[in-house]
PDB file of N, CA, C and O in Angstrom:
ATOM      1  N   MET A   1     -71.188-181.868  45.312  1.00  0.00           N
ATOM      2  CA  MET A   1     -70.632-180.891  46.239  1.00  0.00           C
ATOM      3  C   MET A   1     -69.103-180.952  46.243  1.00  0.00           C
ATOM      4  O   MET A   1     -68.432-179.920  46.198  1.00  0.00           O
ATOM      5  N   GLU A   2     -68.570-182.153  46.296  1.00  0.00           N
ATOM      6  CA  GLU A   2     -67.113-182.316  46.320  1.00  0.00           C
ATOM      7  C   GLU A   2     -66.486-181.790  45.027  1.00  0.00           C
ATOM      8  O   GLU A   2     -65.407-181.197  45.050  1.00  0.00           O
ATOM      9  N   ASN A   3     -67.165-182.009  43.907  1.00  0.00           N
ATOM     10  CA  ASN A   3     -66.687-181.528  42.613  1.00  0.00           C
ATOM     11  C   ASN A   3     -66.639-180.001  42.584  1.00  0.00           C
ATOM     12  O   ASN A   3     -65.709-179.409  42.037  1.00  0.00           O
ATOM     13  N   ARG A   4     -67.646-179.376  43.175  1.00  0.00           N
ATOM     14  CA  ARG A   4     -67.670-177.907  43.220  1.00  0.00           C
ATOM     15  C   ARG A   4     -66.519-177.371  44.053  1.00  0.00           C
ATOM     16  O   ARG A   4     -65.889-176.384  43.673  1.00  0.00           O
ATOM     17  N   VAL A   5     -66.234-178.007  45.186  1.00  0.00           N
ATOM     18  CA  VAL A   5     -65.133-177.588  46.055  1.00  0.00           C
ATOM     19  C   VAL A   5     -63.806-177.719  45.305  1.00  0.00           C
ATOM     20  O   VAL A   5     -62.951-176.839  45.401  1.00  0.00           O
ATOM     21  N   GLU A   6     -63.635-178.789  44.575  1.00  0.00           N
ATOM     22  CA  GLU A   6     -62.409-178.986  43.797  1.00  0.00           C
ATOM     23  C   GLU A   6     -62.260-177.916  42.714  1.00  0.00           C
ATOM     24  O   GLU A   6     -61.167-177.390  42.505  1.00  0.00           O
ATOM     25  N   ARG A   7     -63.368-177.593  42.020  1.00  0.00           N
ATOM     26  CA  ARG A   7     -63.317-176.549  40.990  1.00  0.00           C
ATOM     27  C   ARG A   7     -62.970-175.187  41.608  1.00  0.00           C
ATOM     28  O   ARG A   7     -62.150-174.444  41.069  1.00  0.00           O
ATOM     29  N   GLU A   8     -63.597-174.874  42.731  1.00  0.00           N
ATOM     30  CA  GLU A   8     -63.315-173.597  43.387  1.00  0.00           C
ATOM     31  C   GLU A   8     -61.888-173.552  43.918  1.00  0.00           C
ATOM     32  O   GLU A   8     -61.237-172.508  43.886  1.00  0.00           O
ATOM     33  N   ASN A   9     -61.414-174.679  44.400  1.00  0.00           N
ATOM     34  CA  ASN A   9     -60.030-174.761  44.859  1.00  0.00           C
ATOM     35  C   ASN A   9     -59.074-174.534  43.689  1.00  0.00           C
ATOM     36  O   ASN A   9     -58.097-173.796  43.820  1.00  0.00           O
ATOM     37  N   ALA A  10     -59.348-175.155  42.564  1.00  0.00           N
ATOM     38  CA  ALA A  10     -58.513-174.971  41.376  1.00  0.00           C
ATOM     39  C   ALA A  10     -58.578-173.523  40.901  1.00  0.00           C
ATOM     40  O   ALA A  10     -57.554-172.944  40.537  1.00  0.00           O
ATOM     41  N   TYR A  11     -59.770-172.936  40.903  1.00  0.00           N
ATOM     42  CA  TYR A  11     -59.942-171.537  40.499  1.00  0.00           C
ATOM     43  C   TYR A  11     -59.159-170.606  41.433  1.00  0.00           C
ATOM     44  O   TYR A  11     -58.511-169.661  40.983  1.00  0.00           O
ATOM     45  N   THR A  12     -59.230-170.886  42.733  1.00  0.00           N
ATOM     46  CA  THR A  12     -58.493-170.082  43.717  1.00  0.00           C
ATOM     47  C   THR A  12     -56.991-170.175  43.467  1.00  0.00           C
ATOM     48  O   THR A  12     -56.287-169.167  43.537  1.00  0.00           O
ATOM     49  N   ARG A  13     -56.499-171.368  43.180  1.00  0.00           N
ATOM     50  CA  ARG A  13     -55.072-171.522  42.872  1.00  0.00           C
ATOM     51  C   ARG A  13     -54.675-170.735  41.634  1.00  0.00           C
ATOM     52  O   ARG A  13     -53.619-170.104  41.606  1.00  0.00           O
ATOM     53  N   ILE A  14     -55.521-170.773  40.611  1.00  0.00           N
ATOM     54  CA  ILE A  14     -55.238-170.018  39.381  1.00  0.00           C
ATOM     55  C   ILE A  14     -55.148-168.524  39.682  1.00  0.00           C
ATOM     56  O   ILE A  14     -54.245-167.837  39.204  1.00  0.00           O
ATOM     57  N   ILE A  15     -56.086-168.034  40.474  1.00  0.00           N
ATOM     58  CA  ILE A  15     -56.074-166.606  40.824  1.00  0.00           C
ATOM     59  C   ILE A  15     -54.824-166.261  41.625  1.00  0.00           C
ATOM     60  O   ILE A  15     -54.189-165.236  41.374  1.00  0.00           O
ATOM     61  N   MET A  16     -54.465-167.111  42.590  1.00  0.00           N
ATOM     62  CA  MET A  16     -53.280-166.855  43.413  1.00  0.00           C
ATOM     63  C   MET A  16     -52.012-166.841  42.563  1.00  0.00           C
ATOM     64  O   MET A  16     -51.148-165.983  42.744  1.00  0.00           O
ATOM     65  N   ILE A  17     -51.905-167.781  41.647  1.00  0.00           N
ATOM     66  CA  ILE A  17     -50.736-167.835  40.775  1.00  0.00           C
ATOM     67  C   ILE A  17     -50.673-166.601  39.883  1.00  0.00           C
ATOM     68  O   ILE A  17     -49.605-166.017  39.703  1.00  0.00           O
ATOM     69  N   ASP A  18     -51.809-166.206  39.328  1.00  0.00           N
ATOM     70  CA  ASP A  18     -51.856-165.026  38.473  1.00  0.00           C
ATOM     71  C   ASP A  18     -51.476-163.773  39.251  1.00  0.00           C
ATOM     72  O   ASP A  18     -50.682-162.962  38.775  1.00  0.00           O
ATOM     73  N   GLN A  19     -52.032-163.614  40.432  1.00  0.00           N
ATOM     74  CA  GLN A  19     -51.728-162.438  41.248  1.00  0.00           C
ATOM     75  C   GLN A  19     -50.255-162.439  41.662  1.00  0.00           C
ATOM     76  O   GLN A  19     -49.612-161.388  41.656  1.00  0.00           O
ATOM     77  N   SER A  20     -49.726-163.582  42.013  1.00  0.00           N
ATOM     78  CA  SER A  20     -48.311-163.698  42.382  1.00  0.00           C
ATOM     79  C   SER A  20     -47.415-163.308  41.213  1.00  0.00           C
ATOM     80  O   SER A  20     -46.420-162.606  41.389  1.00  0.00           O
ATOM     81  N   SER A  21     -47.774-163.767  40.025  1.00  0.00           N
ATOM     82  CA  SER A  21     -46.987-163.433  38.840  1.00  0.00           C
ATOM     83  C   SER A  21     -47.004-161.930  38.572  1.00  0.00           C
ATOM     84  O   SER A  21     -45.980-161.344  38.223  1.00  0.00           O
ATOM     85  N   GLN A  22     -48.169-161.315  38.735  1.00  0.00           N
ATOM     86  CA  GLN A  22     -48.264-159.864  38.529  1.00  0.00           C
ATOM     87  C   GLN A  22     -47.429-159.105  39.544  1.00  0.00           C
ATOM     88  O   GLN A  22     -46.714-158.168  39.187  1.00  0.00           O
ATOM     89  N   VAL A  23     -47.513-159.504  40.807  1.00  0.00           N
ATOM     90  CA  VAL A  23     -46.737-158.836  41.856  1.00  0.00           C
ATOM     91  C   VAL A  23     -45.242-159.031  41.608  1.00  0.00           C
ATOM     92  O   VAL A  23     -44.465-158.084  41.728  1.00  0.00           O
ATOM     93  N   LEU A  24     -44.843-160.241  41.267  1.00  0.00           N
ATOM     94  CA  LEU A  24     -43.435-160.512  40.991  1.00  0.00           C
ATOM     95  C   LEU A  24     -42.937-159.657  39.828  1.00  0.00           C
ATOM     96  O   LEU A  24     -41.833-159.115  39.877  1.00  0.00           O
ATOM     97  N   GLY A  25     -43.751-159.539  38.787  1.00  0.00           N
ATOM     98  CA  GLY A  25     -43.374-158.710  37.643  1.00  0.00           C
ATOM     99  C   GLY A  25     -43.202-157.254  38.028  1.00  0.00           C
ATOM    100  O   GLY A  25     -42.241-156.610  37.608  1.00  0.00           O
ATOM    101  N   LYS A  26     -44.117-156.733  38.819  1.00  0.00           N
ATOM    102  CA  LYS A  26     -44.029-155.332  39.251  1.00  0.00           C
ATOM    103  C   LYS A  26     -42.818-155.093  40.144  1.00  0.00           C
ATOM    104  O   LYS A  26     -42.119-154.090  40.001  1.00  0.00           O
ATOM    105  N   VAL A  27     -42.577-156.019  41.065  1.00  0.00           N
ATOM    106  CA  VAL A  27     -41.431-155.880  41.969  1.00  0.00           C
ATOM    107  C   VAL A  27     -40.126-155.966  41.186  1.00  0.00           C
ATOM    108  O   VAL A  27     -39.203-155.188  41.429  1.00  0.00           O
ATOM    109  N   THR A  28     -40.046-156.894  40.262  1.00  0.00           N
ATOM    110  CA  THR A  28     -38.836-157.038  39.448  1.00  0.00           C
ATOM    111  C   THR A  28     -38.600-155.790  38.610  1.00  0.00           C
ATOM    112  O   THR A  28     -37.466-155.325  38.497  1.00  0.00           O
ATOM    113  N   GLU A  29     -39.646-155.249  38.027  1.00  0.00           N
ATOM    114  CA  GLU A  29     -39.512-154.034  37.229  1.00  0.00           C
ATOM    115  C   GLU A  29     -39.059-152.855  38.093  1.00  0.00           C
ATOM    116  O   GLU A  29     -38.186-152.085  37.692  1.00  0.00           O
ATOM    117  N   ALA A  30     -39.654-152.717  39.275  1.00  0.00           N
ATOM    118  CA  ALA A  30     -39.280-151.626  40.177  1.00  0.00           C
ATOM    119  C   ALA A  30     -37.823-151.759  40.617  1.00  0.00           C
ATOM    120  O   ALA A  30     -37.087-150.773  40.654  1.00  0.00           O
ATOM    121  N   TYR A  31     -37.412-152.985  40.952  1.00  0.00           N
ATOM    122  CA  TYR A  31     -36.029-153.207  41.377  1.00  0.00           C
ATOM    123  C   TYR A  31     -35.063-152.897  40.242  1.00  0.00           C
ATOM    124  O   TYR A  31     -34.031-152.259  40.452  1.00  0.00           O
ATOM    125  N   THR A  32     -35.399-153.349  39.044  1.00  0.00           N
ATOM    126  CA  THR A  32     -34.535-153.116  37.887  1.00  0.00           C
ATOM    127  C   THR A  32     -34.391-151.628  37.612  1.00  0.00           C
ATOM    128  O   THR A  32     -33.284-151.141  37.382  1.00  0.00           O
ATOM    129  N   LYS A  33     -35.503-150.903  37.634  1.00  0.00           N
ATOM    130  CA  LYS A  33     -35.431-149.455  37.415  1.00  0.00           C
ATOM    131  C   LYS A  33     -34.585-148.788  38.487  1.00  0.00           C
ATOM    132  O   LYS A  33     -33.737-147.949  38.184  1.00  0.00           O
ATOM    133  N   LYS A  34     -34.817-149.161  39.742  1.00  0.00           N
ATOM    134  CA  LYS A  34     -34.062-148.572  40.847  1.00  0.00           C
ATOM    135  C   LYS A  34     -32.565-148.860  40.689  1.00  0.00           C
ATOM    136  O   LYS A  34     -31.734-147.966  40.853  1.00  0.00           O
ATOM    137  N   TYR A  35     -32.234-150.096  40.375  1.00  0.00           N
ATOM    138  CA  TYR A  35     -30.836-150.491  40.234  1.00  0.00           C
ATOM    139  C   TYR A  35     -30.155-149.701  39.111  1.00  0.00           C
ATOM    140  O   TYR A  35     -29.075-149.145  39.311  1.00  0.00           O
ATOM    141  N   PHE A  36     -30.776-149.653  37.948  1.00  0.00           N
ATOM    142  CA  PHE A  36     -30.148-148.967  36.826  1.00  0.00           C
ATOM    143  C   PHE A  36     -30.091-147.462  37.030  1.00  0.00           C
ATOM    144  O   PHE A  36     -29.125-146.814  36.629  1.00  0.00           O
ATOM    145  N   ILE A  37     -31.118-146.908  37.648  1.00  0.00           N
ATOM    146  CA  ILE A  37     -31.089-145.468  37.923  1.00  0.00           C
ATOM    147  C   ILE A  37     -29.960-145.149  38.894  1.00  0.00           C
ATOM    148  O   ILE A  37     -29.224-144.181  38.704  1.00  0.00           O
ATOM    149  N   GLU A  38     -29.827-145.968  39.936  1.00  0.00           N
ATOM    150  CA  GLU A  38     -28.742-145.731  40.895  1.00  0.00           C
ATOM    151  C   GLU A  38     -27.383-145.897  40.219  1.00  0.00           C
ATOM    152  O   GLU A  38     -26.461-145.122  40.470  1.00  0.00           O
ATOM    153  N   GLU A  39     -27.264-146.905  39.367  1.00  0.00           N
ATOM    154  CA  GLU A  39     -25.998-147.108  38.657  1.00  0.00           C
ATOM    155  C   GLU A  39     -25.666-145.908  37.772  1.00  0.00           C
ATOM    156  O   GLU A  39     -24.525-145.448  37.745  1.00  0.00           O
ATOM    157  N   LYS A  40     -26.664-145.407  37.053  1.00  0.00           N
ATOM    158  CA  LYS A  40     -26.447-144.256  36.170  1.00  0.00           C
ATOM    159  C   LYS A  40     -26.097-143.024  36.992  1.00  0.00           C
ATOM    160  O   LYS A  40     -25.208-142.258  36.618  1.00  0.00           O
ATOM    161  N   LEU A  41     -26.791-142.829  38.107  1.00  0.00           N
ATOM    162  CA  LEU A  41     -26.502-141.665  38.955  1.00  0.00           C
ATOM    163  C   LEU A  41     -25.104-141.758  39.567  1.00  0.00           C
ATOM    164  O   LEU A  41     -24.399-140.754  39.673  1.00  0.00           O
ATOM    165  N   MET A  42     -24.712-142.953  39.964  1.00  0.00           N
ATOM    166  CA  MET A  42     -23.361-143.118  40.517  1.00  0.00           C
ATOM    167  C   MET A  42     -22.311-142.861  39.443  1.00  0.00           C
ATOM    168  O   MET A  42     -21.274-142.260  39.722  1.00  0.00           O
ATOM    169  N   GLY A  43     -22.567-143.305  38.235  1.00  0.00           N
ATOM    170  CA  GLY A  43     -21.642-143.038  37.131  1.00  0.00           C
ATOM    171  C   GLY A  43     -21.538-141.549  36.854  1.00  0.00           C
ATOM    172  O   GLY A  43     -20.448-141.028  36.620  1.00  0.00           O
ATOM    173  N   LEU A  44     -22.676-140.866  36.880  1.00  0.00           N
ATOM    174  CA  LEU A  44     -22.686-139.417  36.674  1.00  0.00           C
ATOM    175  C   LEU A  44     -21.959-138.718  37.814  1.00  0.00           C
ATOM    176  O   LEU A  44     -21.188-137.789  37.575  1.00  0.00           O
ATOM    177  N   TRP A  45     -22.190-139.147  39.036  1.00  0.00           N
ATOM    178  CA  TRP A  45     -21.505-138.553  40.198  1.00  0.00           C
ATOM    179  C   TRP A  45     -19.994-138.723  40.066  1.00  0.00           C
ATOM    180  O   TRP A  45     -19.241-137.787  40.337  1.00  0.00           O
ATOM    181  N   ASN A  46     -19.551-139.891  39.658  1.00  0.00           N
ATOM    182  CA  ASN A  46     -18.111-140.131  39.471  1.00  0.00           C
ATOM    183  C   ASN A  46     -17.549-139.224  38.380  1.00  0.00           C
ATOM    184  O   ASN A  46     -16.452-138.688  38.530  1.00  0.00           O
ATOM    185  N   LEU A  47     -18.283-139.048  37.294  1.00  0.00           N
ATOM    186  CA  LEU A  47     -17.847-138.165  36.219  1.00  0.00           C
ATOM    187  C   LEU A  47     -17.742-136.725  36.709  1.00  0.00           C
ATOM    188  O   LEU A  47     -16.752-136.045  36.439  1.00  0.00           O
ATOM    189  N   ILE A  48     -18.753-136.263  37.425  1.00  0.00           N
ATOM    190  CA  ILE A  48     -18.727-134.896  37.963  1.00  0.00           C
ATOM    191  C   ILE A  48     -17.556-134.720  38.913  1.00  0.00           C
ATOM    192  O   ILE A  48     -16.875-133.696  38.870  1.00  0.00           O
ATOM    193  N   THR A  49     -17.313-135.694  39.764  1.00  0.00           N
ATOM    194  CA  THR A  49     -16.190-135.625  40.707  1.00  0.00           C
ATOM    195  C   THR A  49     -14.861-135.572  39.968  1.00  0.00           C
ATOM    196  O   THR A  49     -13.968-134.812  40.343  1.00  0.00           O
ATOM    197  N   ASN A  50     -14.727-136.375  38.925  1.00  0.00           N
ATOM    198  CA  ASN A  50     -13.484-136.366  38.142  1.00  0.00           C
ATOM    199  C   ASN A  50     -13.263-135.019  37.459  1.00  0.00           C
ATOM    200  O   ASN A  50     -12.144-134.507  37.447  1.00  0.00           O
ATOM    201  N   VAL A  51     -14.318-134.444  36.892  1.00  0.00           N
ATOM    202  CA  VAL A  51     -14.212-133.136  36.240  1.00  0.00           C
ATOM    203  C   VAL A  51     -13.849-132.076  37.266  1.00  0.00           C
ATOM    204  O   VAL A  51     -12.993-131.227  37.015  1.00  0.00           O
ATOM    205  N   GLN A  52     -14.501-132.125  38.423  1.00  0.00           N
ATOM    206  CA  GLN A  52     -14.206-131.161  39.489  1.00  0.00           C
ATOM    207  C   GLN A  52     -12.747-131.273  39.928  1.00  0.00           C
ATOM    208  O   GLN A  52     -12.068-130.259  40.089  1.00  0.00           O
ATOM    209  N   ASN A  53     -12.272-132.476  40.117  1.00  0.00           N
ATOM    210  CA  ASN A  53     -10.874-132.677  40.529  1.00  0.00           C
ATOM    211  C   ASN A  53      -9.909-132.192  39.450  1.00  0.00           C
ATOM    212  O   ASN A  53      -8.865-131.617  39.759  1.00  0.00           O
ATOM    213  N   THR A  54     -10.254-132.422  38.198  1.00  0.00           N
ATOM    214  CA  THR A  54      -9.405-131.963  37.096  1.00  0.00           C
ATOM    215  C   THR A  54      -9.321-130.442  37.082  1.00  0.00           C
ATOM    216  O   THR A  54      -8.232-129.882  36.952  1.00  0.00           O
ATOM    217  N   PHE A  55     -10.469-129.766  37.215  1.00  0.00           N
ATOM    218  CA  PHE A  55     -10.464-128.310  37.245  1.00  0.00           C
ATOM    219  C   PHE A  55      -9.700-127.776  38.456  1.00  0.00           C
ATOM    220  O   PHE A  55      -8.983-126.782  38.354  1.00  0.00           O
ATOM    221  N   ALA A  56      -9.855-128.433  39.591  1.00  0.00           N
ATOM    222  CA  ALA A  56      -9.124-128.002  40.784  1.00  0.00           C
ATOM    223  C   ALA A  56      -7.617-128.116  40.564  1.00  0.00           C
ATOM    224  O   ALA A  56      -6.857-127.239  40.975  1.00  0.00           O
ATOM    225  N   THR A  57      -7.192-129.187  39.922  1.00  0.00           N
ATOM    226  CA  THR A  57      -5.770-129.381  39.626  1.00  0.00           C
ATOM    227  C   THR A  57      -5.267-128.315  38.657  1.00  0.00           C
ATOM    228  O   THR A  57      -4.179-127.769  38.838  1.00  0.00           O
ATOM    229  N   ILE A  58      -6.064-128.022  37.628  1.00  0.00           N
ATOM    230  CA  ILE A  58      -5.677-127.003  36.645  1.00  0.00           C
ATOM    231  C   ILE A  58      -5.538-125.644  37.319  1.00  0.00           C
ATOM    232  O   ILE A  58      -4.580-124.916  37.061  1.00  0.00           O
ATOM    233  N   VAL A  59      -6.493-125.300  38.181  1.00  0.00           N
ATOM    234  CA  VAL A  59      -6.445-124.006  38.875  1.00  0.00           C
ATOM    235  C   VAL A  59      -5.223-123.934  39.774  1.00  0.00           C
ATOM    236  O   VAL A  59      -4.560-122.897  39.826  1.00  0.00           O
ATOM    237  N   GLN A  60      -4.914-124.995  40.473  1.00  0.00           N
ATOM    238  CA  GLN A  60      -3.742-125.016  41.351  1.00  0.00           C
ATOM    239  C   GLN A  60      -2.456-124.866  40.538  1.00  0.00           C
ATOM    240  O   GLN A  60      -1.556-124.121  40.927  1.00  0.00           O
ATOM    241  N   GLN A  61      -2.372-125.564  39.427  1.00  0.00           N
ATOM    242  CA  GLN A  61      -1.170-125.488  38.605  1.00  0.00           C
ATOM    243  C   GLN A  61      -1.057-124.126  37.939  1.00  0.00           C
ATOM    244  O   GLN A  61       0.049-123.609  37.786  1.00  0.00           O
ATOM    245  N   ALA A  62      -2.168-123.540  37.544  1.00  0.00           N
ATOM    246  CA  ALA A  62      -2.133-122.222  36.918  1.00  0.00           C
ATOM    247  C   ALA A  62      -1.646-121.181  37.905  1.00  0.00           C
ATOM    248  O   ALA A  62      -0.870-120.296  37.546  1.00  0.00           O
ATOM    249  N   ALA A  63      -2.094-121.280  39.142  1.00  0.00           N
ATOM    250  CA  ALA A  63      -1.659-120.311  40.157  1.00  0.00           C
ATOM    251  C   ALA A  63      -0.162-120.438  40.413  1.00  0.00           C
ATOM    252  O   ALA A  63       0.519-119.426  40.577  1.00  0.00           O
ATOM    253  N   VAL A  64       0.353-121.635  40.449  1.00  0.00           N
ATOM    254  CA  VAL A  64       1.773-121.845  40.678  1.00  0.00           C
ATOM    255  C   VAL A  64       2.590-121.340  39.488  1.00  0.00           C
ATOM    256  O   VAL A  64       3.603-120.668  39.683  1.00  0.00           O
ATOM    257  N   SER A  65       2.173-121.647  38.271  1.00  0.00           N
ATOM    258  CA  SER A  65       2.935-121.226  37.098  1.00  0.00           C
ATOM    259  C   SER A  65       2.894-119.699  36.945  1.00  0.00           C
ATOM    260  O   SER A  65       3.869-119.102  36.490  1.00  0.00           O
ATOM    261  N   LYS A  66       1.798-119.076  37.312  1.00  0.00           N
ATOM    262  CA  LYS A  66       1.688-117.623  37.214  1.00  0.00           C
ATOM    263  C   LYS A  66       2.641-116.950  38.206  1.00  0.00           C
ATOM    264  O   LYS A  66       3.290-115.958  37.872  1.00  0.00           O
ATOM    265  N   SER A  67       2.722-117.488  39.417  1.00  0.00           N
ATOM    266  CA  SER A  67       3.601-116.886  40.427  1.00  0.00           C
ATOM    267  C   SER A  67       5.066-117.143  40.092  1.00  0.00           C
ATOM    268  O   SER A  67       5.913-116.335  40.471  1.00  0.00           O
ATOM    269  N   CYS A  68       5.397-118.209  39.414  1.00  0.00           N
ATOM    270  CA  CYS A  68       6.794-118.496  39.041  1.00  0.00           C
ATOM    271  C   CYS A  68       7.260-117.571  37.923  1.00  0.00           C
ATOM    272  O   CYS A  68       8.450-117.265  37.838  1.00  0.00           O
ATOM    273  N   ASN A  69       6.355-117.121  37.070  1.00  0.00           N
ATOM    274  CA  ASN A  69       6.723-116.271  35.947  1.00  0.00           C
ATOM    275  C   ASN A  69       6.969-114.822  36.367  1.00  0.00           C
ATOM    276  O   ASN A  69       7.578-114.062  35.613  1.00  0.00           O
ATOM    277  N   GLN A  70       6.520-114.439  37.519  1.00  0.00           N
ATOM    278  CA  GLN A  70       6.659-113.050  37.923  1.00  0.00           C
ATOM    279  C   GLN A  70       7.960-112.766  38.573  1.00  0.00           C
ATOM    280  O   GLN A  70       8.218-111.629  38.968  1.00  0.00           O
TER     281      GLN A  70
END
């Protein structure tokens, strides 16, 4: 009887370790995807903002140069 309890205890530990490893892997993968996606989106947002600011500057300078030529 004691031997059976020890085997079942060992089996339970194996299952718990396996399940923990699977959960840890899934959580790590989800976090990694979230982190990199957010990083890529922030990089894209910064690029869009820079392009927008550049165009705004060009439009402002064009309006000033056009009015000076008249």
